[in-house]
C-alpha positions in Angstrom: -20.8 -28.7 -33.7 -17.8 -28.2 -31.5 -16.8 -24.5 -31.1 -13.2 -23.5 -31.2 -11.6 -21.7 -28.3 -12.9 -18.2 -27.9 -14.5 -18.6 -31.4 -11.1 -18.9 -33.0 -9.3 -22.1 -32.2 -9.1 -24.7 -34.9 -8.6 -28.5 -34.3 -6.5 -29.7 -31.5 -3.7 -28.5 -29.2 -1.1 -29.7 -31.7 -2.6 -28.2 -34.8 -3.7 -24.7 -34.0 -5.4 -21.8 -35.7 -6.0 -18.2 -34.7 -7.0 -17.6 -31.1 -9.8 -15.1 -30.6 -7.8 -13.3 -28.0 -6.2 -12.0 -31.2 -8.7 -9.1 -31.5 -10.4 -8.2 -34.8 -8.9 -6.0 -37.4 -10.5 -2.5 -37.7 -11.3 -1.5 -41.2 -14.1 0.5 -42.7 -15.2 2.1 -46.0 -16.8 5.6 -45.7 -19.0 4.8 -48.7 -20.9 2.1 -46.9 -22.6 1.4 -43.7 -20.8 -1.9 -43.4 -17.5 -2.4 -41.6 -15.5 -5.6 -41.7 -14.6 -7.4 -38.6 -12.9 -10.7 -37.8 -11.8 -13.3 -40.3 -9.5 -16.3 -40.6 -6.5 -16.1 -40.9 -6.6 -13.6 -38.0 -4.5 -11.8 -35.6 -3.0 -12.4 -32.2 -2.0 -11.0 -28.9 0.5 -8.4 -27.9 3.5 -9.1 -25.6 6.1 -7.4 -23.5 9.9 -8.0 -23.8 10.5 -9.1 -20.2 8.6 -11.6 -18.2 8.7 -10.5 -14.5 10.3 -13.0 -12.2 9.1 -13.8 -8.8 7.0 -16.3 -6.9 4.1 -16.8 -9.2 3.5 -20.5 -8.3 3.0 -22.3 -5.1 5.4 -25.1 -4.3 3.6 -28.3 -4.9 4.8 -31.2 -2.9 4.2 -34.9 -3.7 0.7 -35.9 -3.0 -0.6 -32.4 -2.7 -3.4 -31.1 -4.8 -2.4 -28.7 -7.6 -3.7 -25.2 -6.9 -3.3 -23.0 -10.0 -3.5 -19.2 -9.6 -4.1 -16.4 -11.9 -1.1 -14.4 -13.1 -0.2 -11.5 -10.8 1.4 -9.5 -13.6 -1.5 -9.3 -16.1 -1.4 -5.5 -16.1 2.4 -5.4 -16.8 2.6 -8.0 -19.5 0.6 -6.8 -22.5 0.0 -10.3 -24.0 -1.7 -11.4 -20.8 -3.6 -8.1 -20.4 -4.9 -8.5 -24.0 -6.0 -12.1 -23.5 -7.7 -11.2 -20.1 -9.5 -8.4 -21.8 -11.5 -10.9 -23.9 -12.9 -12.4 -20.7 -10.8 -15.5 -20.8 -9.6 -16.9 -17.5 -5.8 -17.1 -17.2 -3.9 -19.5 -15.0 -0.2 -19.9 -14.5 1.1 -23.3 -15.5 4.7 -22.8 -14.6 8.1 -22.4 -16.3 9.8 -25.3 -18.1 12.7 -25.6 -20.5 13.1 -21.8 -20.5 9.5 -20.9 -21.3 6.6 -19.6 -19.2 3.3 -21.4 -19.8 -0.2 -20.1 -19.2 -3.6 -21.5 -19.9 -6.6 -19.4 -21.2 -10.1 -20.7 -20.7 -13.4 -19.6 -22.1 -16.4 -21.7 -21.1 -15.5 -25.4 -21.6 -12.7 -24.6 -24.0 -9.1 -23.9 -23.1 -5.7 -23.3 -24.7 -2.1 -23.7 -23.5 0.2 -20.8 -24.5 3.9 -20.6 -24.4 5.4 -17.1 -24.0 8.4 -16.5 -26.3 11.7 -15.6 -24.5 11.5 -12.0 -25.5 7.9 -11.7 -24.6 6.9 -10.4 -28.0 5.1 -13.5 -29.2 3.2 -16.6 -28.1 3.1 -20.2 -29.4 -0.2 -22.0 -29.0 0.3 -25.6 -27.8 1.8 -27.7 -25.0 5.4 -28.7 -24.8 6.2 -32.1 -26.1 8.6 -34.5 -24.4 10.7 -34.6 -27.6 14.2 -33.1 -27.6 15.3 -31.5 -30.8 18.2 -33.9 -31.3 15.9 -36.9 -31.2 13.5 -35.2 -33.6 16.3 -34.5 -36.1 17.4 -38.1 -35.8 13.9 -39.6 -36.3 12.9 -37.3 -39.1 16.3 -37.2 -40.9 15.9 -35.6 -44.3 12.3 -34.4 -43.6 13.0 -31.4 -41.5 13.6 -27.9 -42.8 15.0 -25.1 -40.7 12.8 -22.0 -40.5 15.2 -19.9 -38.5 15.0 -18.3 -35.1 12.0 -16.0 -34.4 11.6 -14.2 -31.0 14.1 -16.6 -29.5 12.5 -19.8 -30.7 14.0 -22.0 -33.4 11.4 -23.1 -35.9 11.3 -26.4 -37.8 9.2 -27.5 -40.7 8.5 -31.3 -40.5 7.2 -33.0 -43.6 5.5 -36.4 -43.2 4.2 -37.6 -46.6 1.6 -35.1 -47.8 1.2 -33.6 -44.3 3.5 -31.3 -42.4 3.8 -29.7 -38.9 5.7 -26.7 -37.7 7.5 -27.1 -34.3 9.3 -24.7 -32.2 12.3 -25.7 -30.0 12.5 -24.6 -26.4 15.6 -22.5 -25.4 17.3 -25.5 -23.8 16.6 -27.8 -26.8 15.1 -30.5 -24.6 11.4 -30.0 -25.7 9.5 -28.9 -28.7 6.1 -27.3 -29.3 3.8 -28.2 -32.2 1.8 -25.1 -32.8 1.4 -21.6 -34.3 3.2 -18.4 -33.4 1.8 -14.9 -33.4 3.7 -11.7 -32.7 2.7 -8.7 -30.7 1.1 -7.0 -33.7 -1.1 -9.9 -34.5 0.8 -11.3 -37.4 0.7 -15.1 -37.9 4.4 -15.7 -38.0 4.1 -19.4 -38.7 2.2 -18.6 -41.9 4.9 -16.1 -42.9 7.6 -18.7 -42.2 6.1 -21.5 -44.2 4.8 -19.3 -47.1 8.1 -19.6 -48.8 7.9 -23.4 -48.9 6.1 -24.6 -52.1 2.7 -26.1 -51.4 2.6 -25.2 -47.7 0.2 -22.2 -48.0 -2.1 -21.6 -51.0 -1.5 -18.4 -52.9 -4.8 -16.9 -52.0 -4.3 -16.9 -48.2 -4.3 -13.5 -46.5 -1.5 -11.2 -47.4 -2.5 -8.5 -44.9 -3.2 -9.0 -41.3 -6.7 -8.1 -40.0 -9.8 -7.7 -42.0 -10.6 -5.1 -44.6 -13.3 -4.4 -47.1 -11.9 -5.8 -50.4 -11.1 -3.5 -53.2 -12.7 -4.3 -56.5 -9.9 -3.1 -58.8 -7.5 -5.5 -60.4 -9.5 -8.7 -59.8 -12.4 -10.7 -61.1 -16.0 -9.6 -60.2 -16.6 -11.6 -57.0 -20.3 -12.1 -57.5 -20.1 -13.3 -61.1 -17.4 -15.7 -60.0 -19.2 -17.3 -57.1 -22.3 -17.7 -59.2 -20.2 -20.2 -61.1 -18.9 -22.0 -58.1 -19.9 -25.2 -56.4 -22.1 -24.1 -53.5 -24.8 -25.1 -51.1 -27.9 -23.2 -50.1 -29.6 -22.5 -46.8 -33.0 -20.9 -46.7 -35.8 -19.8 -49.0 -34.6 -19.4 -52.6 -37.1 -16.5 -53.0 -35.3 -14.4 -50.5 -32.3 -12.1 -51.1 -29.2 -14.1 -51.5 -26.0 -13.5 -49.5 -22.9 -15.5 -50.5 -20.3 -16.7 -48.0 -16.9 -18.2 -49.0 -15.6 -20.3 -46.1 -13.1 -22.9 -45.0 -14.9 -25.6 -43.0 -12.5 -25.3 -40.1 -12.4 -21.4 -40.1 -13.8 -20.5 -36.7 -14.8 -17.0 -37.8 -16.8 -18.7 -40.6 -18.5 -20.9 -38.0 -19.3 -17.8 -36.0 -20.6 -15.9 -39.1 -22.8 -18.9 -39.9 -24.2 -19.0 -36.4 -25.0 -15.3 -36.4 -26.7 -15.5 -39.8 -29.0 -18.4 -38.9 -31.7 -16.1 -37.3 -31.8 -14.0 -40.5 -32.3 -17.1 -42.6 -35.0 -18.4 -40.1 -36.8 -15.1 -40.3 -37.0 -15.4 -44.1 -34.9 -12.3 -44.7 -32.1 -13.9 -46.7 -31.0 -17.1 -48.4 -27.4 -18.0 -47.6 -25.2 -19.5 -50.3 -22.1 -21.2 -49.0 -18.9 -21.8 -51.1 -16.5 -24.3 -49.5 -12.7 -23.8 -50.1 -9.6 -25.1 -48.3 -6.9 -22.7 -47.2 -6.2 -23.8 -43.6 -4.5 -27.2 -44.2 -1.3 -25.9 -42.8 -3.0 -25.1 -39.5 -5.5 -28.0 -39.3 -3.1 -30.8 -40.0 -4.4 -31.2 -43.5 -8.1 -31.5 -42.4 -9.5 -28.6 -44.3 -9.2 -30.2 -47.8 -11.0 -33.5 -47.0 -13.7 -31.5 -45.0 -14.3 -29.3 -48.0 -14.5 -32.3 -50.3 -17.0 -34.0 -48.0 -19.2 -30.9 -48.1 -19.0 -30.7 -51.8 -20.1 -34.3 -52.0 -23.4 -33.4 -50.3 -26.6 -32.4 -52.0 -26.4 -28.6 -52.2 -29.6 -28.3 -50.0 -27.9 -30.4 -47.3 -24.4 -28.8 -47.4 -25.1 -26.2 -44.6 -26.6 -28.9 -42.3 -23.5 -31.1 -42.9 -21.2 -28.2 -42.1 -23.2 -27.3 -39.0 -22.9 -30.9 -37.7 -19.3 -31.3 -38.9 -20.3 -34.3 -41.0 -17.0 -34.6 -42.8 -16.3 -38.4 -42.6 -18.2 -39.6 -45.6 -15.9 -40.6 -48.6 -15.8 -37.8 -51.1 -17.6 -38.2 -54.4 -15.6 -38.5 -57.6 -16.5 -35.0 -58.6 -15.5 -33.4 -55.2 -11.8 -32.9 -55.9 -12.5 -31.0 -59.2 -15.2 -29.0 -57.5 -12.9 -27.9 -54.7 -10.2 -27.1 -57.2 -12.7 -24.9 -59.1 -13.7 -23.1 -55.9 -10.1 -22.6 -54.8 -9.4 -21.2 -58.2 -12.3 -18.8 -57.9 -11.0 -17.6 -54.5 -7.7 -16.9 -56.1 -9.2 -15.1 -59.1 -11.2 -12.7 -56.9 -8.2 -12.0 -54.6 -9.6 -13.6 -51.5 -8.1 -12.1 -48.4 -9.5 -14.5 -45.8 -12.5 -16.4 -44.6 -15.4 -15.8 -44.3 -15.8 -13.5 -47.3 -19.3 -12.2 -47.8 -20.6 -11.2 -51.2 -23.9 -9.7 -52.4 -25.4 -7.5 -55.1 -25.8 -3.9 -54.1 -28.7 -1.6 -55.0 -26.6 0.2 -57.7 -25.8 -3.1 -59.4 -22.2 -3.3 -58.1 -20.8 -6.1 -56.0 -20.7 -5.8 -52.2 -17.9 -7.7 -50.6 -16.6 -8.0 -47.0 -13.7 -10.0 -45.7 -14.6 -11.0 -42.2 -17.5 -10.6 -39.8 -19.3 -7.2 -40.1 -19.6 -5.0 -37.1 -23.3 -4.6 -37.9 -25.2 -7.6 -39.3 -28.5 -5.7 -39.4 -27.0 -3.0 -41.7 -25.6 -5.7 -44.0 -28.8 -7.6 -44.2 -30.8 -4.4 -44.8 -28.4 -3.5 -47.7 -28.9 -7.0 -49.2 -32.7 -6.6 -48.9 -32.8 -3.2 -50.5 -30.8 -4.4 -53.5 -33.1 -7.4 -53.9 -36.2 -5.1 -53.7 -34.7 -2.8 -56.3 -33.9 -5.6 -58.7 -37.5 -7.0 -58.3 -39.2 -3.9 -59.5 
């Protein structure tokens, strides 16, 4: 199963999700040994108002080999410093149409980033050879202005049931199809499109970062997911841990990978509940992927997700099952994916939005509760 860039890239360079250089939120609950970590939607890098000028690139003549170099100003530009701190390799790509571009690579995955004019935000994605005037002419009546953010004009382009957000370069001669994050980690693209009906589901994250969910004012999460359409992975006799996920949520993929050893060791059974909340970032691919998973036999759903087997036509029941799961997510006040749910030893519901800082502590808590209930 392909892994997203730095555990947090979704889909392609023109339909992007949260990069993992957007570090995890830090939240805890003093009443529990479990702390929440990273989740999708997530957070993004910091930036500095000014981009230092100077000779950052070698002059490349015709026929010469391109020799990219690392930025020389990493320590003075917080966005670059933040990304470099994740272990990603940074390379300068040059300046074009009034924007500075860099690439960030981790292993065999890379991302192109455009630094906003004020240095306070980045847009993930390459520049497209599509001037804004041509775009407005070609998509007449299908483009909605999102306003200017951090020096970049945002456009919401509707194409049938799909849509794409594009940002216009300062000179208007190029556009970027991607997602913008500000220096505090807020997904500005989500914020911009959230006011457009149908663009973002109502249960998508309202707060940036990951926090333990409060139980007040919403349905009991465990009782709700027990009535969901879900798949199972592992021995049904073992303690059950529930996970609500979007198929293209990279933090959910990471959580699944990190839970596999506990399932293999016979310590838990994992119950997975597919929903779709990332269509606006995945070019509409989350919904059909979730329907494909819900068309599987429950015992094979985890395997299908692990291998990204999303191409089979959905069953007749799949749309209704997905609608049901999405409704449950909204009922329980879902804050992001993955969301982990379990029965605690005192009978209450344990719930975490994101990846725990300590998997062992979480698994032990699930086991204790299971042993108590079995007495």
